BAKOL-61979 format. One line per 3 residues: number of its first residue (from 1); their letters; for each residue x, y, z of C-alpha. Coordinates in steps of 0.001 Angstrom, whole numbers. Example, Ala and Ser with C-alpha at 12.3 -4.5 7.8 and 13.67 -1.06 7.14 Angstrom:
<sites>
1 = AS = 12300,-4500,7800 ~ 13670,-1060,7140
</sites>
This chain:
<sites>
1 = MIT = 23681,22431,-9194 ~ 22800,20049,-12110 ~ 20976,21824,-14933
4 = SMQ = 21348,19313,-17777 ~ 18779,16685,-18487 ~ 21614,14636,-20036
7 = NKT = 23229,14146,-16620 ~ 23582,10390,-16038 ~ 21992,10427,-12590
10 = VKE = 19151,12539,-13703 ~ 18502,10205,-16688 ~ 18445,7206,-14262
13 = LLK = 16033,9005,-11905 ~ 13666,9906,-14770 ~ 13416,6204,-15681
16 = LKQ = 11955,5506,-12176 ~ 8716,7235,-13246 ~ 8009,4106,-15285
19 = KKY = 7013,875,-13572 ~ 9260,-1295,-15799 ~ 12392,416,-14479
22 = RKD = 11434,272,-10781 ~ 13450,-2786,-9838 ~ 15527,-1451,-7003
25 = YYL = 14303,2119,-6385 ~ 11271,4417,-6681 ~ 10731,8124,-6194
28 = VET = 8635,10034,-3562 ~ 7943,13703,-3469 ~ 6667,16245,-871
31 = NHL = 8404,17177,2364 ~ 6302,14781,4410 ~ 7140,11717,2350
34 = VEE = 10809,12596,2299 ~ 10786,12955,6085 ~ 9039,9589,6483
37 = AIK = 11639,7916,4179 ~ 14497,9398,6213 ~ 12939,8330,9515
40 = AKQ = 12437,4782,8150 ~ 16033,4750,6673 ~ 14500,3912,3252
43 = TDL = 16386,6425,1090 ~ 19909,6911,-81 ~ 19393,10132,-2107
46 = IIS = 17593,13433,-1564 ~ 16912,15535,-4733 ~ 16269,19197,-4105
49 = TEP = 16438,22585,-5720 ~ 18456,23980,-2808 ~ 21205,22312,-707
52 = VDL = 19831,20408,2271 ~ 21598,18592,5090 ~ 19382,15627,6092
55 = GVE = 22054,13056,6710 ~ 21626,11510,3214 ~ 23439,12299,-50
58 = NLV = 21994,15353,-1643 ~ 21611,15964,-5355 ~ 20863,19645,-6165
61 = VSK = 19026,20154,-9449 ~ 17477,23102,-11250 ~ 13749,23778,-10916
64 = EIM = 13293,22733,-14528 ~ 14769,19260,-13792 ~ 12664,18962,-10646
67 = GKL = 9652,19703,-12734 ~ 10477,16836,-15028 ~ 11180,14438,-12188
70 = AFT = 8130,15235,-10204 ~ 4741,13621,-10711 ~ 2633,16667,-9769
73 = KTP = 2130,19865,-11787 ~ 3290,22145,-9035 ~ 6040,20089,-7305
76 = QPI = 7564,20815,-3937 ~ 11357,21496,-4135 ~ 12375,18128,-2708
79 = MAR = 12174,14410,-3550 ~ 13773,11205,-2352 ~ 15000,8034,-4092
82 = CFI = 13793,5120,-1930 ~ 14648,1439,-1737 ~ 12161,-1165,-2968
85 = QKD = 11838,-3816,-314 ~ 12505,-7289,-1665 ~ 12275,-10891,-469
88 = KKL = 9202,-10210,1685 ~ 7466,-13112,3292 ~ 4401,-13677,5394
91 = VDG = 5033,-12162,8807 ~ 4133,-14027,11970 ~ 1246,-11818,13119
94 = KRY = -2353,-11778,14346 ~ -4065,-9389,11975 ~ -3838,-9280,8167
97 = LIL = -5546,-7210,5523 ~ -5945,-8960,2087 ~ -6774,-6975,-1048
100 = DYL = -8120,-8966,-4020 ~ -7819,-7192,-7332 ~ -8229,-3606,-6102
103 = QDP = -7603,-1017,-8808 ~ -8074,2407,-7289 ~ -4846,3873,-5844
106 = GNI = -6859,6097,-3492 ~ -8755,3142,-2032 ~ -5611,1055,-1503
109 = GTL = -3735,4031,-3 ~ -6580,4722,2440 ~ -6752,1083,3414
112 = IRT = -3026,773,4078 ~ -3018,3968,6197 ~ -5999,2634,8132
115 = ALA = -4304,-756,8463 ~ -1352,926,10153 ~ -3714,2827,12499
118 = FGI = -5567,-309,13585 ~ -2617,-2581,14243 ~ -2610,-4729,11079
121 = DQV = 585,-6738,10933 ~ 708,-7161,7130 ~ -1168,-6064,4117
124 = ILS = -1288,-8642,1355 ~ -2166,-7592,-2196 ~ -2982,-9885,-5043
127 = NEC = -694,-9610,-8024 ~ -3447,-7917,-9932 ~ -3605,-4943,-7542
130 = VDL = -2229,-1551,-8488 ~ 1599,-1244,-8175 ~ 2490,-74,-4676
133 = YND = 4915,2443,-6102 ~ 2351,4118,-8313 ~ 2732,7850,-7630
136 = KLL = -966,8326,-6821 ~ -883,5407,-4437 ~ 2279,6740,-2771
139 = RSM = 596,10114,-2135 ~ -2516,8358,-831 ~ -535,6191,1663
142 = QGA = 1310,9241,3049 ~ 4265,7136,4061 ~ 2305,4372,5881
145 = HFH = 4069,1726,3727 ~ 7387,2704,5310 ~ 6139,1314,8575
148 = LSC = 3932,-1613,7555 ~ 4821,-4809,5636 ~ 3025,-5003,2235
151 = LYG = 3353,-8203,312 ~ 2249,-9057,-3300 ~ 1390,-12600,-4241
154 = DLK = -1019,-15211,-5406 ~ -3919,-15294,-2902 ~ -4689,-18862,-3789
157 = EII = -1364,-19779,-2275 ~ -1129,-17168,483 ~ -4564,-17766,2046
160 = PAL = -4003,-21548,2622 ~ -588,-20634,4080 ~ -2262,-18257,6484
163 = KEK = -4825,-20841,7474 ~ -1946,-23311,8213 ~ -714,-20660,10663
166 = GVC = -4095,-20752,12439 ~ -5403,-17548,10894 ~ -9168,-17341,10412
169 = VVG = -9735,-15810,6941 ~ -12949,-13751,6663 ~ -14101,-12735,3162
172 = SAL = -16424,-9895,2493 ~ -19513,-10502,383 ~ -23315,-10310,653
175 = ENG = -24078,-13749,-826 ~ -23963,-16464,1813 ~ -22441,-13936,4259
178 = RPI = -23286,-13201,7864 ~ -23396,-9758,9509 ~ -20035,-8892,10996
181 = HEI = -21305,-8768,14540 ~ -22163,-12524,14231 ~ -18632,-13397,13374
184 = KKQ = -16674,-14304,16429 ~ -13406,-12392,16994 ~ -10440,-14776,16974
187 = EKM = -6852,-14481,18013 ~ -5518,-14528,14472 ~ -7699,-13113,11687
190 = AYV = -7391,-11890,8056 ~ -9981,-9906,6259 ~ -10397,-10009,2445
193 = LGN = -11686,-7081,362 ~ -12634,-7527,-3208 ~ -12538,-5380,-6416
196 = EGN = -14348,-2101,-6345 ~ -16765,-3148,-9135 ~ -16911,-6957,-8975
199 = GME = -16112,-7846,-5441 ~ -14023,-10851,-4479 ~ -13094,-13557,-6991
202 = KEI = -15188,-16716,-6474 ~ -12063,-18851,-6192 ~ -10997,-16666,-3312
205 = IDI = -14386,-16669,-1621 ~ -14425,-20457,-1753 ~ -11216,-20765,306
208 = CDQ = -12181,-18329,3022 ~ -13206,-19735,6431 ~ -16136,-17345,6816
211 = IAY = -17969,-14638,4789 ~ -19110,-11444,6403 ~ -21005,-8291,5440
214 = IPI = -21685,-4980,7032 ~ -25443,-4369,7505 ~ -26486,-1082,5918
217 = TTI = -29722,709,5086 ~ -30840,3052,2350 ~ -27860,2598,117
220 = ESL = -26790,-528,-1773 ~ -23117,-695,-855 ~ -20157,1098,803
223 = NVA = -16928,2180,-728 ~ -14366,-599,-343 ~ -12045,1597,1676
226 = VAG = -14902,2512,4086 ~ -15998,-1124,4381 ~ -12515,-2321,4999
229 = SIM = -11908,365,7619 ~ -15022,-704,9492 ~ -13982,-4388,9468
232 = MYH = -10481,-3554,10679 ~ -11893,-1495,13547 ~ -14512,-4093,14465
235 = FQG = -12168,-6998,14543 ~ -8994,-5264,15747 ~ -6926,-7342,18140
238 = E = -6396,-6709,21870
</sites>
């Protein structure tokens, strides 16, 4: 059992709590996320306070070290070091979810989990969105990112590339928008959701094929994760 914070591996693991050091790896905690990482073959190291045999190298550390490595105040006794997926490209699919400048990890996590549930082939995030390996976002996704392609990039380049593939890109906004039930479902579709406070960037709205909104009464607007979930369900492929 490792008890020293000066241990080389422990020091390297501690660095992964900071975004600037997450080039090749990131950390997940809780039994569920560790299990998902193992199932997806996305981890090469399990960190635990007791020896475990999960088919992956096991680093046993003291509870004090686990407390330093963990993101939560009352950590579970197990974590995993996971691979950061690199060189991702647009997948050849029929349904895409595009997130424009979303900042709330809970919203993004909910949307990615819902995207997996409704058969989205790829989630595309603008470069301004929250880091996918942010600890709050990881907990919110509950492992969905292990099973769904998530790509960061410049939407002003990615959206035209999707359109060249025959994908109909539907933005979400009230101004100049049509109710979603008036938008015809097509074989290939992408739905764009904008920032929680400001909505979609005008430059992004301008390059969408169509603009849709969800008709509601009584309240002014829906939470972006709720609105996105409704759109994904409404337009889901066959």
